[in-house]
C-alpha positions as CSV (number, residue, x, y, z in Angstrom):
1,M,-35.1,21.1,38.9
2,S,-33.3,20.9,42.2
3,K,-29.9,22.6,42.7
4,E,-28.3,19.3,43.4
5,R,-29.5,17.9,40.0
6,K,-28.4,21.1,38.2
7,S,-25.0,20.8,39.8
8,R,-24.7,17.1,38.8
9,R,-25.6,17.9,35.2
10,S,-23.1,20.8,35.1
11,C,-20.5,18.4,36.3
12,Q,-21.4,15.9,33.6
13,A,-21.3,18.6,31.0
14,F,-17.9,19.7,32.2
15,L,-16.6,16.1,32.0
16,M,-18.0,15.6,28.5
17,G,-16.4,18.9,27.4
18,L,-13.1,17.8,28.9
19,F,-13.4,14.5,27.0
20,V,-14.0,16.3,23.7
21,L,-11.1,18.6,24.4
22,L,-8.8,15.6,25.0
23,L,-9.9,14.2,21.6
24,S,-8.7,17.5,20.1
25,T,-5.2,17.4,21.6
26,P,-2.0,17.7,19.5
27,K,-2.3,14.0,18.4
28,T,-5.5,14.8,16.6
29,I,-4.0,18.0,15.1
30,A,-1.0,16.0,13.9
31,Q,-3.3,13.4,12.3
32,E,-5.3,16.2,10.6
33,E,-2.1,17.7,9.2
34,R,-0.9,14.3,7.9
35,F,-4.2,13.5,6.3
36,Q,-4.5,17.0,4.7
37,K,-2.3,15.7,1.9
38,F,-5.3,13.6,0.8
39,G,-7.7,16.4,1.3
40,V,-9.1,15.3,4.6
41,N,-9.6,17.4,7.7
42,L,-10.6,15.1,10.6
43,T,-13.4,16.2,13.0
44,P,-13.5,14.5,16.4
45,W,-16.2,12.2,15.0
46,A,-14.1,11.3,12.0
47,E,-11.1,10.6,14.1
48,S,-13.1,8.2,16.3
49,Q,-14.0,6.3,13.1
50,V,-10.4,6.0,12.1
51,R,-9.4,5.0,15.7
52,F,-12.0,2.2,15.6
53,W,-10.6,0.7,12.4
54,K,-7.1,1.0,13.7
55,K,-8.0,-1.1,16.7
56,I,-9.8,-3.6,14.4
57,F,-6.6,-3.9,12.4
58,T,-4.1,-4.1,15.3
59,E,-5.8,-5.2,18.5
60,H,-8.6,-7.6,17.6
61,P,-7.8,-11.0,16.2
62,G,-10.2,-12.9,14.0
63,S,-11.6,-14.6,17.1
64,D,-13.0,-11.3,18.3
65,L,-16.5,-10.3,17.4
66,V,-16.9,-6.6,18.2
67,I,-20.4,-5.3,18.8
68,H,-20.8,-1.6,18.0
69,D,-23.0,1.2,16.7
70,S,-22.9,1.4,12.9
71,V,-23.2,5.2,12.8
72,N,-20.8,6.2,15.5
73,L,-18.0,3.6,15.7
74,A,-16.8,5.1,19.0
75,H,-19.8,3.4,20.6
76,V,-18.5,-0.1,21.2
77,Y,-20.8,-2.3,23.4
78,G,-18.5,-5.2,23.9
79,V,-16.5,-8.1,22.4
80,A,-17.8,-11.7,22.0
81,K,-15.8,-14.8,21.2
82,T,-18.5,-16.9,19.5
83,P,-21.4,-16.2,17.2
84,E,-23.7,-17.4,19.9
85,G,-22.2,-15.0,22.4
86,A,-22.3,-12.2,19.9
87,R,-26.0,-12.8,19.3
88,K,-26.8,-12.9,23.0
89,M,-24.9,-9.7,23.6
90,E,-26.7,-8.0,20.7
91,I,-30.1,-9.0,22.2
92,E,-29.0,-7.7,25.6
93,V,-27.7,-4.4,24.3
94,R,-30.9,-3.7,22.3
95,A,-33.1,-4.6,25.3
96,G,-30.9,-2.3,27.5
97,L,-31.1,0.6,25.1
98,L,-34.9,0.3,24.9
99,E,-35.1,0.2,28.7
100,I,-33.2,3.4,28.9
101,A,-35.3,5.0,26.2
102,A,-38.5,4.0,28.2
103,L,-37.3,6.2,31.1
104,G,-38.2,9.3,28.9
105,P,-39.6,11.5,27.7
106,E,-37.9,13.4,30.5
107,P,-34.0,13.6,30.3
108,I,-32.3,10.5,31.5
109,A,-31.6,10.6,35.3
110,P,-28.4,8.6,35.8
111,E,-29.4,7.7,39.4
112,K,-32.2,5.6,38.0
113,L,-29.9,3.4,36.0
114,T,-28.7,-0.1,37.0
115,P,-25.0,-0.8,36.6
116,S,-25.5,-2.6,33.3
117,L,-27.7,0.3,32.0
118,M,-25.1,2.8,33.3
119,K,-22.5,1.1,31.1
120,L,-24.7,1.6,28.0
121,Y,-25.4,5.2,29.1
122,A,-21.6,5.8,29.3
123,T,-21.1,4.1,25.9
124,L,-23.4,6.6,24.3
125,D,-21.5,9.5,25.9
126,A,-23.9,10.0,28.7
127,N,-26.5,11.4,26.3
128,E,-29.6,12.5,28.4
129,D,-31.9,12.4,25.4
130,P,-33.9,9.2,25.6
131,R,-34.5,9.3,21.8
132,A,-30.8,8.6,21.2
133,Y,-31.2,5.2,22.9
134,R,-34.3,4.4,20.9
135,F,-32.5,5.3,17.6
136,A,-29.4,3.3,18.7
137,A,-31.7,0.2,19.2
138,T,-33.2,0.3,15.7
139,P,-32.5,-2.5,13.2
140,K,-29.0,-2.3,11.6
141,R,-27.7,0.2,14.1
142,I,-26.2,-2.6,16.2
143,R,-23.5,-4.2,14.1
144,L,-20.9,-7.0,14.5
145,Q,-17.3,-6.5,13.2
146,V,-14.8,-9.4,13.0
147,G,-11.3,-8.6,14.2
148,L,-8.8,-8.3,11.4
149,R,-5.4,-8.3,13.2
150,D,-4.5,-11.8,11.8
151,R,-5.4,-10.8,8.2
152,I,-3.4,-7.6,8.4
153,E,-0.4,-9.3,9.8
154,S,-0.6,-11.8,7.0
155,A,-1.0,-9.0,4.5
156,F,2.2,-7.3,5.6
157,L,4.1,-10.5,4.9
158,L,2.4,-11.0,1.5
159,S,3.1,-7.5,0.5
160,K,6.8,-7.3,1.3
161,P,8.1,-8.6,-2.0
162,Y,6.0,-6.1,-4.0
163,L,5.6,-2.8,-2.1
164,R,8.8,-1.1,-3.2
165,R,8.0,-1.6,-6.8
166,M,4.4,-0.7,-6.3
167,R,5.4,2.6,-4.8
168,E,7.6,3.2,-7.8
169,I,4.7,2.4,-10.2
170,F,2.4,4.9,-8.4
171,K,5.1,7.5,-8.6
172,E,5.5,6.9,-12.3
173,E,1.8,7.2,-12.8
174,G,1.5,10.4,-10.8
175,V,-0.4,8.9,-7.9
176,R,0.3,9.4,-4.2
177,E,2.4,6.5,-3.0
178,E,0.4,6.0,0.2
179,L,-2.5,4.7,-1.9
180,V,-0.6,1.4,-2.4
181,L,-2.2,0.6,1.0
182,L,-5.6,0.2,-0.5
183,P,-5.1,-3.6,-1.2
184,F,-4.9,-4.1,2.6
185,V,-8.4,-2.8,2.8
186,E,-9.6,-4.4,-0.4
187,S,-8.2,-7.9,-0.1
188,A,-5.7,-8.2,2.7
189,F,-3.2,-8.4,-0.1
190,D,-4.4,-11.8,-1.3
191,S,-3.7,-12.2,-5.0
192,E,-6.2,-15.1,-5.1
193,A,-9.0,-13.1,-3.4
194,R,-12.3,-13.3,-5.1
195,S,-15.5,-11.4,-4.0
196,K,-19.0,-12.7,-4.3
197,V,-19.6,-10.4,-7.3
198,G,-16.5,-11.6,-9.2
199,A,-13.9,-9.0,-8.2
200,I,-10.4,-10.6,-8.2
201,G,-6.9,-10.0,-7.0
202,I,-5.3,-7.6,-4.5
203,W,-7.0,-4.6,-6.1
204,Q,-10.4,-6.5,-6.6
205,F,-10.9,-5.5,-10.2
206,M,-14.2,-6.5,-11.9
207,P,-13.7,-8.0,-15.3
208,K,-15.2,-5.0,-17.2
209,T,-13.0,-2.5,-15.4
210,A,-9.9,-4.7,-15.6
211,M,-10.1,-5.4,-19.3
212,K,-9.4,-1.7,-20.1
213,E,-5.8,-2.2,-18.9
214,L,-5.3,-5.9,-18.2
215,R,-5.5,-9.2,-20.0
216,V,-8.4,-11.3,-18.6
217,T,-8.9,-14.7,-20.1
218,P,-9.3,-18.3,-18.7
219,S,-5.6,-18.9,-19.3
220,I,-4.1,-15.5,-18.2
221,D,-5.8,-13.2,-15.7
222,E,-3.6,-10.3,-14.9
223,R,-5.8,-9.3,-12.0
224,H,-3.9,-11.9,-10.0
225,D,-0.6,-10.3,-10.7
226,P,0.2,-7.7,-8.0
227,L,2.5,-5.7,-10.2
228,K,0.5,-5.7,-13.4
229,S,-2.7,-4.9,-11.5
230,T,-1.0,-2.2,-9.6
231,R,-0.2,-0.3,-12.8
232,A,-3.9,-0.6,-13.8
233,A,-5.1,0.5,-10.3
234,A,-2.7,3.5,-10.4
235,R,-4.2,4.6,-13.7
236,F,-7.7,4.1,-12.4
237,L,-7.0,6.2,-9.3
238,R,-5.3,8.9,-11.5
239,K,-8.4,9.0,-13.6
240,N,-10.6,9.4,-10.5
241,H,-8.4,12.2,-9.3
242,D,-8.5,14.0,-12.6
243,A,-12.3,13.9,-12.4
244,L,-12.7,14.7,-8.6
245,Q,-9.5,16.8,-7.9
246,S,-9.0,15.1,-4.5
247,W,-7.1,12.0,-3.4
248,A,-9.6,11.3,-0.6
249,L,-12.5,11.5,-3.1
250,S,-10.5,9.3,-5.5
251,V,-10.2,6.7,-2.8
252,M,-13.9,6.8,-2.1
253,A,-14.6,6.5,-5.9
254,Y,-12.3,3.4,-6.1
255,H,-14.8,1.6,-3.9
256,H,-18.1,2.8,-5.3
257,G,-17.4,4.7,-8.5
258,A,-16.8,8.3,-9.4
259,G,-20.4,8.7,-10.5
260,L,-21.7,8.1,-6.9
261,V,-19.2,10.5,-5.4
262,Q,-20.1,13.2,-7.9
263,K,-23.8,12.6,-7.1
264,A,-22.9,13.0,-3.4
265,I,-21.1,16.2,-4.0
266,R,-24.1,17.7,-5.8
267,K,-26.6,16.5,-3.1
268,V,-24.5,17.6,-0.1
269,G,-23.2,20.8,-1.7
270,S,-19.7,20.2,-0.5
271,R,-16.5,18.5,-1.6
272,D,-15.4,17.8,2.0
273,P,-15.2,14.0,2.2
274,V,-16.0,13.9,6.0
275,E,-19.1,16.0,5.5
276,I,-20.2,13.8,2.5
277,I,-19.8,10.6,4.5
278,Q,-21.7,12.1,7.5
279,T,-24.6,13.6,5.6
280,F,-25.0,11.9,2.2
281,K,-28.0,9.6,2.1
282,D,-28.5,7.1,-0.7
283,P,-29.6,3.4,-0.8
284,S,-26.3,2.4,-2.4
285,F,-24.2,4.4,0.1
286,K,-24.1,1.8,2.8
287,F,-21.8,1.0,5.7
288,A,-18.9,-0.3,3.6
289,S,-19.0,2.9,1.4
290,R,-19.2,5.2,4.4
291,N,-16.2,3.6,6.0
292,Y,-13.9,2.9,3.1
293,L,-12.0,6.1,3.4
294,F,-11.7,5.8,7.2
295,E,-10.3,2.2,6.8
296,F,-7.7,3.5,4.4
297,L,-6.7,6.3,6.8
298,A,-6.4,3.8,9.6
299,M,-4.1,1.7,7.5
300,C,-2.0,4.8,7.0
301,D,-1.6,5.0,10.7
302,V,-0.8,1.3,11.0
303,A,1.8,1.5,8.2
304,E,3.4,4.5,9.8
305,S,3.8,2.6,13.1
306,R,5.4,-0.4,11.3
307,G,8.3,1.7,10.0
308,P,11.0,-0.2,8.0
309,L,9.2,-3.5,8.3
310,F,6.5,-2.1,6.1
311,R,8.9,-0.3,3.7
312,P,11.6,-2.9,2.9
313,D,14.7,-1.7,1.0
314,S,14.5,-4.6,-1.5
315,D,12.1,-7.1,-2.9
316,V,12.5,-9.6,0.0
317,G,10.8,-12.8,-0.7
318,L,10.7,-12.8,-4.5
319,P,13.3,-15.0,-6.3
320,Q,15.7,-13.1,-8.5
321,F,14.2,-13.2,-12.0
322,I,14.5,-12.2,-15.6
323,T,11.6,-11.2,-17.9
324,V,11.7,-12.8,-21.3
325,S,9.4,-13.7,-24.2
326,F,9.3,-16.3,-26.9
327,Q,8.8,-15.8,-30.6
328,T,6.2,-18.6,-30.9
329,K,3.5,-20.0,-28.6
330,T,5.2,-22.1,-25.9
331,K,3.9,-24.5,-23.3
332,V,5.1,-24.0,-19.8
333,K,6.2,-27.6,-19.4
334,D,8.6,-27.1,-22.3
335,I,10.0,-24.0,-20.7
336,L,10.6,-25.8,-17.4
337,Q,12.2,-28.8,-19.1
338,R,14.4,-26.8,-21.6
339,Y,15.9,-24.5,-19.0
340,R,15.7,-26.9,-16.0
341,L,13.7,-24.5,-13.9
342,N,11.8,-24.9,-10.6
343,E,8.0,-24.8,-11.2
344,E,7.2,-23.5,-7.7
345,E,9.4,-20.5,-8.2
346,I,7.9,-19.8,-11.7
347,R,4.4,-20.1,-10.2
348,I,5.3,-17.5,-7.6
349,L,6.6,-15.1,-10.3
350,N,3.7,-15.6,-12.6
351,P,0.5,-15.7,-10.5
352,H,-1.6,-14.5,-13.5
353,F,-1.0,-17.8,-15.3
354,R,-4.1,-19.9,-14.6
355,D,-4.7,-23.7,-14.6
356,P,-4.8,-24.1,-18.4
357,I,-1.3,-22.8,-18.6
358,W,0.1,-24.8,-15.7
359,K,-1.5,-28.0,-17.0
360,S,0.0,-27.2,-20.4
361,E,-3.5,-27.4,-21.9
362,N,-3.0,-23.9,-23.4
363,P,0.3,-22.4,-24.5
364,I,1.7,-19.0,-23.4
365,P,1.0,-16.6,-26.3
366,A,3.9,-15.6,-28.6
367,H,5.8,-12.5,-27.4
368,Y,4.0,-12.5,-24.0
369,P,6.4,-11.6,-21.1
370,V,7.3,-14.5,-18.7
371,R,9.3,-14.1,-15.5
372,L,11.9,-16.8,-15.0
373,A,14.1,-17.6,-12.0
374,G,17.1,-19.9,-11.8
375,I,18.6,-18.6,-15.0
376,T,20.5,-15.5,-16.0
377,L,19.7,-13.4,-19.0
378,E,23.1,-14.4,-20.5
379,E,22.3,-18.1,-20.0
380,F,18.9,-17.7,-21.5
381,R,20.3,-16.0,-24.6
382,R,22.9,-18.6,-25.0
383,L,20.4,-21.5,-24.9
384,E,17.7,-19.7,-26.9
385,Y,19.9,-18.2,-29.6
386,P,23.0,-20.6,-29.8
387,H,25.8,-19.5,-32.1
388,P,26.2,-21.7,-35.2
């Protein structure tokens, strides 16, 4: 190898070392310290995963289609604006990666690369091993992620009426308050969210799991109630923590079950969540499972930057309400008429009541709590229990 080429490689190695050093500056250390309360020590690789999701949450609107490597999210190839543009970019990226790989088996010589190939070379951290480019071009390695900034902005607005009480519920149940951020990852805080497999509500409970703590019927489905479902989620997370002794592992288990996390711990021989994510191989441990914890940590960063907007002092947005119950089965239309209440407000306060209730096809069960707005507790008692 010529002295000139050795010098050039030494320079490249120095620059790459400097780049890694910059990733390890006090900002990274501060993030590590902050995430240690969950049991997470960020490596430079893990920090790059968190940084990717933070950008998806705050910089890329839903019109952005981000093309990236599915293993190392720091490797972003570009952003398209249409599905057709994304498909074209994906084809071009794969062809370019294979073209670079074909320059091997010798180490990649940057001077042989065209400007477009040089861009790919830089995206993969100027890796001189041609095999890295062949691996990056394999099926499922090139992935498309839709921007989520719009959904997260909407989620902040939807969450404001509930977050203060949700944090109190988590504190009451012995769960770290920061974990109330999980609905931003699960459902963008949409109480009507429904997954393809039947998970419902902001916490995306499946019926079998929900029925351990919540009422789930065609008339009343408490998975839709942000406050009732939050109590159930807190207990579920507490149970995970009791089994796994780590909030980070508890978060991972919320997505894919404590059984899979325990299996990962046994196979990897470590309880370090970052090491598990990076090394555990299992057919069911796919992209969503590997990234769930990083998405949560990114939301912690986003929430921290929002400050008071994210942590309101009062339940802004919810009408003032009382919680009452009736001694006998009661239809909602009779409640609205008797107390001259606004149906829209009552719907907002009772999102777990489903169509059979609102159409007065089925009554509200006796002694079931109902939230009412537009009436004080004294007025309710006076009308419900008039003096002789």
